[in-house]
C-alpha positions in Angstrom: 74.3 85.8 131.4 77.9 87.0 130.9 78.8 87.3 127.2 82.2 88.3 125.9 82.8 89.4 122.3 86.4 89.4 121.1 87.0 91.8 118.3 85.6 95.3 117.7 85.3 95.4 114.0 81.9 95.6 112.2 81.3 91.9 112.9 81.9 92.1 116.6 79.9 95.3 116.9 76.9 93.8 115.0 77.2 90.7 117.3 77.2 92.8 120.5 74.3 94.9 119.3 72.3 91.8 118.4 73.0 90.3 121.8 71.6 93.4 123.5 68.5 93.2 121.2 67.9 89.6 122.1 68.4 90.2 125.8 65.8 93.0 125.7 63.3 90.9 123.7 63.7 87.8 125.8 64.1 89.4 129.2 67.6 88.0 129.7 69.8 89.7 132.2 72.9 90.4 130.1 76.4 91.4 131.2 78.1 92.2 127.9 81.8 92.8 127.4 83.4 93.7 124.0 87.2 93.5 123.9 89.2 95.2 121.2 93.0 95.2 121.0 93.3 98.5 119.2 92.5 101.9 120.5 89.5 102.3 118.3 86.4 100.4 117.0 85.5 99.6 113.5 88.3 97.2 112.3 89.0 98.0 108.6 86.3 100.7 108.6 88.0 104.0 109.4 86.8 107.4 108.1 88.9 110.6 108.2 87.6 114.1 107.4 90.1 116.7 106.5 90.2 119.8 104.3 86.8 119.1 102.8 87.8 115.5 101.8 86.2 112.4 103.3 88.7 109.6 103.2 87.8 105.9 103.7 90.8 103.8 104.8 88.8 100.6 104.2 85.3 99.8 102.9 83.5 102.8 101.4 80.0 101.2 101.1 77.9 98.1 101.4 75.6 96.1 99.0 72.0 97.0 99.4 70.8 93.7 97.7 72.1 91.7 100.6 69.5 92.6 103.2 71.4 92.4 106.5 73.2 95.7 106.7 70.2 97.6 105.4 67.9 95.9 108.0 70.4 96.8 110.7 70.4 100.4 109.6 66.6 100.4 109.9 66.8 99.0 113.4 69.4 101.6 114.4 67.3 104.4 113.0 70.0 105.7 110.7 68.5 105.0 107.3 68.1 108.7 106.7 71.9 109.0 106.8 72.3 106.7 103.8 73.2 108.0 100.4 73.2 106.2 97.1 75.7 106.3 94.3 75.4 109.0 91.7 74.1 106.7 89.0 74.5 109.2 86.2 78.1 108.0 86.2 77.4 104.3 86.8 80.1 103.0 84.5 83.3 101.0 85.1 86.4 101.2 82.9 89.0 98.5 82.2 92.6 99.7 81.7 93.8 97.6 78.8 96.7 98.3 76.4 97.1 101.8 77.6 93.5 102.9 77.3 90.5 103.0 79.5 87.7 100.9 77.9 84.2 101.1 79.3 83.0 97.8 80.5 80.1 96.9 78.1 76.8 98.0 79.5 75.0 95.1 81.0 78.1 93.1 81.6 77.5 91.3 84.9 80.9 90.4 86.5 81.6 87.3 84.3 79.3 87.5 81.3 77.3 89.9 79.1 73.6 90.3 79.6 73.2 92.6 76.6 74.4 91.7 73.1 74.6 95.1 71.4 77.1 96.8 73.8 79.1 93.6 73.9 79.4 93.2 70.2 80.5 96.9 69.7 83.0 96.9 72.6 86.6 97.5 71.8 87.7 95.7 74.9 87.6 92.2 73.3 89.0 91.0 70.0 86.6 89.3 67.5 88.1 85.9 68.2 87.5 86.6 71.9 83.9 87.6 71.3 83.3 84.5 69.2 84.8 82.4 72.0 82.6 84.0 74.5 79.6 83.3 72.3 80.4 79.6 72.4 78.9 79.7 75.9 75.5 79.6 74.1 76.4 76.0 72.8 78.6 74.5 75.5 77.2 71.7 77.8 77.0 72.0 81.5 80.0 71.3 83.7 80.3 68.2 85.9 77.9 68.6 88.8 79.2 68.3 92.3 82.7 69.5 91.7 84.1 72.6 93.4 85.7 74.4 90.5 87.9 77.5 90.7 86.4 80.7 89.4 89.3 81.0 86.8 88.7 77.5 85.5 84.9 78.2 85.2 85.3 81.4 83.3 88.0 79.9 81.0 85.8 76.9 80.3 82.6 78.8 79.6 83.8 82.1 78.1 87.4 81.8 77.2 90.8 83.4 78.1 89.9 87.0 77.1 86.8 87.0 79.4 89.0 85.9 82.3 92.0 88.1 81.7 90.3 91.3 80.7 87.2 91.3 82.9 86.7 88.5 85.4 90.2 88.6 86.9 90.4 92.4 87.5 86.9 92.6 88.8 87.4 89.7 91.1 90.7 91.2 92.3 88.8 94.4 93.2 86.4 92.3 95.4 88.6 89.6 96.9 92.2 90.8 96.1 92.6 87.2 95.0 93.8 84.9 92.2 90.8 83.6 90.3 92.5 80.3 89.7 92.6 79.7 93.5 89.1 81.0 94.3 86.2 78.7 94.8 83.3 79.5 92.5 80.8 77.9 94.8 82.0 80.0 97.8 82.4 83.3 96.0 79.9 83.5 93.1 77.4 80.7 93.6 74.9 82.5 91.4 76.8 81.7 88.3 77.2 78.1 89.2 73.4 77.9 89.7 72.8 79.6 86.4 74.9 77.0 84.6 73.1 74.1 86.4 69.7 75.5 85.8 69.9 77.0 82.3 73.2 75.7 80.9 74.3 79.0 79.1 75.3 81.9 81.3 74.7 84.4 78.5 71.2 83.1 77.8 70.4 82.9 81.6 71.5 86.6 82.1 69.6 87.7 79.0 66.4 85.9 80.1 66.7 87.4 83.6 67.0 90.8 82.1 64.0 90.3 79.9 61.9 89.2 82.8 62.9 92.2 85.0 64.1 95.0 82.7 63.6 97.7 85.2 65.9 96.1 87.7 68.3 94.2 85.5 71.1 96.7 86.2 70.5 96.5 89.9 69.4 100.1 90.5 66.7 101.4 88.2 63.3 101.9 89.9 64.7 101.0 93.3 65.0 103.3 96.3 68.6 102.3 96.9 71.4 102.0 94.4 73.4 98.7 94.4 75.9 100.2 96.7 75.1 102.6 99.5 77.1 104.5 102.1 76.7 107.1 104.9 76.7 110.8 104.3 79.7 111.2 106.7 81.4 107.9 105.7 81.2 104.3 106.9 82.5 105.3 110.3 79.0 106.4 111.0 77.9 102.7 111.1 80.5 101.8 113.7 79.7 104.8 115.8 76.0 104.1 115.7 76.5 100.5 116.8 78.9 101.5 119.6 76.5 104.1 120.8 73.8 101.4 121.3 75.9 99.2 123.6 75.6 99.4 127.4 77.8 101.9 129.2 81.1 100.2 130.1 80.7 97.3 127.7 83.5 98.3 125.4 87.1 97.8 126.4 89.7 99.2 124.0 93.4 98.3 124.1 92.5 94.9 125.6 94.4 92.3 123.8 93.2 88.7 124.4 96.1 86.2 124.8 94.1 83.1 124.9 90.8 81.4 125.7 90.3 78.3 127.9 87.4 76.2 128.9 86.7 74.9 132.3 83.3 75.1 134.1 83.0 78.5 132.3 85.0 80.2 129.6 88.1 82.0 130.7 89.5 84.9 128.6 93.1 85.5 129.3 94.1 89.2 129.0 97.8 88.7 129.9 98.9 91.4 132.3 95.4 92.7 132.3 94.2 89.6 134.2 91.3 87.4 133.1 87.6 87.4 132.6 85.1 84.6 133.0 82.1 84.2 130.7 79.1 82.0 130.0 79.3 82.6 126.3 82.1 83.7 124.0 82.1 85.0 120.4 85.4 85.3 118.6 84.9 87.9 115.9 88.5 88.2 114.6 90.3 87.0 111.5 90.5 83.3 111.3 94.3 83.3 112.0 93.6 85.4 115.2 90.8 82.9 116.2 93.3 80.0 115.7 95.7 81.6 118.1 93.1 82.2 120.8 91.6 78.7 120.6 94.8 76.7 120.3 94.3 75.2 123.8 90.5 74.9 123.6 90.4 72.7 120.5 93.7 72.2 118.6 92.1 70.6 115.5 89.7 73.5 115.2 92.6 75.9 115.6 94.4 74.1 112.8 91.4 74.4 110.5 91.2 78.1 111.1 94.9 78.6 110.5 94.6 77.0 107.1 92.3 79.7 105.8 94.7 81.9 103.8 94.6 85.7 103.9 95.9 88.4 101.5 97.2 91.9 102.3 96.3 95.1 100.5 96.7 98.9 100.8 94.7 101.9 99.7 96.3 105.2 98.6 93.8 108.1 98.6 94.8 111.1 96.6 93.0 114.5 96.7 93.4 116.8 93.7 92.2 120.0 92.3 89.6 118.9 89.8 91.1 121.2 87.1 94.4 119.2 87.4 92.7 115.9 86.2 92.4 115.9 82.4 90.1 112.9 82.4 86.3 113.6 82.5 85.9 111.1 85.4 82.6 110.0 83.9 82.4 106.7 85.7 82.9 105.1 89.2 86.5 104.1 88.4 88.6 101.5 86.6 90.1 98.1 87.2 93.4 96.8 85.9 93.9 93.3 84.4 96.9 91.4 85.8 98.2 90.9 82.2 98.9 94.7 82.0 101.8 94.2 84.4 100.8 97.2 86.5 101.0 97.7 90.3 97.5 99.1 90.6 94.6 96.7 91.1 91.9 99.4 90.7 91.0 103.0 91.2 87.7 104.4 92.5 86.7 108.0 91.5 85.4 108.4 95.1 84.1 112.0 94.7 82.1 111.0 91.6 80.7 107.8 93.1 79.3 109.5 96.3 78.5 113.1 97.2 80.5 115.0 99.8 83.8 113.2 99.3 85.8 116.2 98.1 85.5 120.0 98.5 84.1 122.3 95.8 86.5 122.2 92.9 88.3 119.1 94.2 88.4 115.4 93.4 89.3 112.3 95.4 90.7 109.1 93.9 91.2 105.9 95.8 93.9 103.5 94.5 94.2 99.8 95.5 97.4 97.9 95.6 98.6 94.5 96.8 96.4 91.5 96.9 97.3 87.8 96.5 98.9 88.3 93.1 101.1 91.2 94.2 101.9 91.0 97.9 105.5 92.3 97.4 104.3 95.8 96.6 103.4 96.3 100.2 107.0 95.9 101.2 107.5 99.5 100.0 107.1 102.4 102.5 104.2 104.9 102.3 106.1 107.4 100.2 106.9 104.8 97.6 103.3 103.6 97.5 102.1 107.1 96.9 104.7 107.7 94.2 103.7 104.4 92.4 100.0 105.3 92.6 100.7 108.7 91.1 102.8 107.2 88.3 99.9 104.8 87.4 97.3 107.6 87.5 99.5 109.7 85.2 99.5 106.9 82.7 95.8 106.1 83.1 94.2 109.6 83.5 97.0 112.0 82.5 97.3 113.4 86.0 100.7 115.0 86.5 100.0 117.6 89.2 101.0 117.2 92.8 98.1 116.0 94.9 96.8 118.4 97.6 96.3 115.4 99.9 97.7 111.8 100.2 96.8 109.1 102.6 98.0 105.4 102.8 96.1 102.7 104.7 97.5 99.2 105.0 95.5 96.1 105.7 97.9 93.3 106.5 96.4 89.8 106.2 92.9 91.2 106.4 91.2 89.6 103.3 90.3 85.9 103.6 90.8 83.9 100.4 88.0 81.4 99.7 90.0 78.7 98.0 88.6 75.6 96.2 87.0 73.5 99.0 86.3 76.5 101.2 82.7 75.5 101.9 83.7 72.0 103.0 86.3 73.6 105.3 83.6 75.9 106.9 81.3 72.9 107.3 84.1 71.0 109.2 84.7 74.1 111.4 81.0 74.3 112.2 80.9 70.6 113.2 83.8 71.2 115.6 81.9 74.1 117.1 79.0 71.8 117.9 81.3 70.2 120.5 81.9 73.6 122.2 78.6 74.9 123.4 78.7 78.6 124.3 81.4 79.4 121.7 80.8 81.0 118.3 83.0 82.3 115.5 82.1 85.2 113.3 83.7 87.3 110.6 84.6 87.5 106.9 86.5 84.2 106.9 83.4 82.0 106.7 80.4 83.0 104.7 81.1 86.3 102.8 83.5 89.1 102.9 81.3 92.2 102.5 79.9 94.5 105.2 76.4 93.0 104.9 77.9 89.5 105.2 79.9 90.5 108.3 76.7 91.9 109.8 74.9 88.7 109.1 77.7 86.6 110.6 77.9 88.7 113.8 74.2 88.6 114.3 74.0 84.9 113.7 76.8 84.3 116.2 74.8 86.3 118.9 71.7 84.1 118.1 73.8 81.0 118.4 75.2 81.7 121.8 72.1 83.3 123.3 69.3 81.3 121.6 71.1 78.1 120.5 70.3 78.6 116.9 72.4 77.0 114.1 75.5 78.8 113.1 75.1 80.7 109.7 78.6 81.9 109.0 
């Protein structure tokens, strides 16, 4: 069976690896080809080591509570390379009105699960706290409607909860506008909590009472909520690539189009063409739309309609003595109402060990996103300068960094707008008319590393075993 995987990011690598596993388990004679347009594998995952600093251009970790990435690490035999966060400093700040306020302990993305820290927090005004407390009395929303995350938070908890917590936290995850994001597609847990128990605050409080040891997501568990590799996330891409058959990976092979005849034909432009029995397209949705425009124009149109946002990371290495702030947390997020360029900043060398040399500190700044795309029109020097200005205001850092790196991610983050789930269902129905073809990636059922692993593995099972597509 000839299988071609288009795209060498984490999704394509996980797909190719799963195809090899299935072939070995089922005794299938597999001829696997993985095509990647760039000169390296990993997609947005890229790790650099220099001068004692470990710099992540893209994702720096994955969620352990979503099982797919952790299960893959076990099968790869690399679990011993995983490191948890340093949970002595498991705290997030919100930069509001010129100060870094700790997010109240027990606050779970949208709502508080503990009353004491919430009541004493200086992040919210008393009218704001009283408005959030109304969640205890409000009725359920109208069932069956796909509501935006912004509308949901505003309806249940009020404007302050949205502007000071939900919006900046969501921007850190999805680089998105909460008034455009589908609640059902991004945070279905909160939708389910409202449907089942009506009040979010009561539901979170009851869940914490039932499982106090794990309510914060880490205590008593082997793994922290987020985990990474000792030498960076690049280890995962390297481990997957190392398990693929010799000669399977072809770098700098851009696919110009895909056609369907008796078999699948993959057009490589000047590089000729390949034929395949099965094809998995593991690219961004807009890339998949371009490749499939002649195979299924309606499908290509649906894919093209999934919007994407761009972002950039600016990593700055400092001498620890040059940072006045105690760095006693994992970082801070910045509400849009503050009018800043920064979306968030991670104290990378606090969050994970080995990210900076002795006496050093590494900070990762995030800019851009759906609400501030114009900032990416600046050159690297301007982005570094803007990040330094923001860090000076937030942390009091005025010294020159000893290291600076900029990584850009143009149109790399899919935006799950209201109606996203129905769009994905329509895409899956079109795929049913194209046996031997599967789509995989962050555009469909989740944007994190674990979600991408699941999507890639599901696509391999679809094309090799005929199982239903799972995003």
